[in-house]
C-alpha positions, -999 to 999 in steps of 0.1 A, spaced: 316 333 268 340 314 245 334 325 209 350 310 177 348 330 145 355 313 111 372 336 87 385 333 51 411 350 30 395 361 -3 404 383 -33 396 419 -26 372 429 -54 377 466 -46 414 463 -54 413 438 -82 401 434 -118 389 398 -117 396 379 -150 389 343 -159 418 321 -171 416 313 -208 411 275 -201 383 283 -177 398 264 -148 400 294 -124 403 331 -122 437 347 -127 452 348 -93 487 363 -100 492 396 -83 457 396 -67 453 416 -36 437 396 -8 419 405 24 395 390 50 360 382 37 337 411 43 310 392 61 336 375 83 349 409 94 314 418 108 313 385 126 346 392 143 335 426 153 303 412 168 322 386 187 346 413 202 316 434 212 299 404 230 332 396 248 337 432 259 301 432 273 300 399 292 336 386 293 352 355 277 375 353 247 374 354 209 393 329 187 395 333 150 401 303 127 407 299 90 413 270 66 440 278 40 476 278 31 504 297 50 494 330 34 460 327 51 478 334 84 477 371 75 439 373 79 441 356 113 467 382 124 446 410 111 415 399 131 438 395 162 450 430 156 413 440 154 408 426 190 404 388 188 423 370 216 436 340 198 440 326 163 443 292 146 454 282 111 440 249 97 464 240 69 473 208 52 477 198 15 450 173 22 425 202 26 431 215 -9 400 214 -31 376 208 -2 339 217 -10 316 232 15 310 199 34 348 193 35 354 228 50 327 222 76 343 188 84 376 205 90 361 233 112 340 208 132 371 189 141 388 220 154 356 231 173 354 198 191 390 203 204 377 234 223 349 243 246 330 270 226 296 285 235 291 303 202 304 299 167 301 327 142 306 327 104 300 352 77 267 348 59 287 339 27 322 342 12 337 347 -22 320 317 -38 285 329 -27 274 295 -17 264 305 19 265 268 30 294 262 54 277 277 85 246 256 81 265 224 73 287 230 103 257 234 127 242 202 113 274 183 118 277 196 154 240 190 160 238 226 173 210 252 167 216 275 137 204 309 124 215 326 92 217 362 80 217 374 116 217 411 121 212 415 159 224 394 189 214 398 225 229 375 251 201 367 276 221 344 299 248 317 298 223 293 282 203 313 257 206 342 232 181 363 212 189 369 175 173 389 148 173 377 112 168 397 80 139 382 60 120 391 29 104 426 25 128 442 50 111 424 79 128 412 110 124 378 126 133 373 163 144 340 178 156 327 211 183 301 206 199 277 231 237 278 235 260 264 221 249 274 186 262 285 152 252 319 136 259 332 101 263 370 104 249 395 79 268 427 70 255 458 87 251 442 121 278 466 133 306 488 121 339 469 121 366 489 138 397 502 120 428 481 123 459 504 127 496 497 122 501 497 160 476 468 164 492 448 135 527 453 151 513 442 184 504 407 171 532 403 146 553 381 168 525 360 183 528 323 173 498 311 154 491 274 160 488 254 127 467 222 128 467 197 100 446 166 92 466 144 117 462 170 145 425 171 139 420 134 135 406 138 100 409 112 73 425 127 42 399 108 21 370 127 38 382 162 27 400 178 -1 394 170 -38 390 133 -31 362 138 -6 345 166 -25 309 159 -37 308 192 -55 335 200 -80 339 232 -99 343 224 -136 343 257 -154 345 295 -151 333 317 -179 321 352 -186 285 352 -199 280 363 -235 268 398 -240 230 395 -245 209 414 -270 203 449 -258 230 447 -231 258 472 -229 291 471 -210 301 504 -196 338 511 -197 361 537 -181 369 548 -146 344 544 -118 334 580 -121 330 578 -158 309 546 -156 287 562 -129 281 592 -151 273 571 -181 249 549 -160 230 580 -147 226 594 -182 213 560 -195 188 558 -166 176 593 -173 172 586 -210 151 555 -203 130 572 -177 144 553 -147 153 585 -128 145 622 -133 
């Protein structure tokens, strides 16, 4: 089975204190620590497990600048067979539809049976997977937390739905799935694995390589444009807890006890 996994380089919220720029145009990105999007990491692990069971190959792809190559290499060190970087100044400022347009063009250059994305990324929109499936005219399932390959034409997937319930579906291949965290336990990536892929050449495809008009993607093609970032005002009765994580946790427990939330 030929599997493509879409990944993204995002700020690591566990390692960063996220602050909004004074002019509200973006977050402060100087000195941020970046990593692969958490949901995408689960998608790559699931792809690797499927490949190990039934054969085939796993390709990881990302849209971004040259620094995004690091997440492609990381997922190759994790066990993916190949990686591709989609990079072009024309892609800057793409909205969800623009990103899906870029990914669709890359997918159509290959012969994939299954495309996986994370359920969402750092902007929380959770829209690229669904848009991509619609553009490809492929079946789609979101927040997938189990996958069983039935044969070379059909898979069974479980979806997390309201109330902790599970929904099971049989889906024809090829298809697109957005993967939920918890579907597996992503494997540890060691220094040996990183060194092993360090010298592998990662293909870089731009708009011309993909046959994409620069007017259809990027800021010019975006139908959704981010106009402002801001920190909400502190509401009446709200309290911001400060200190280290241990101090904040201790204060929170005491507040919950005081208000009868826990005993």
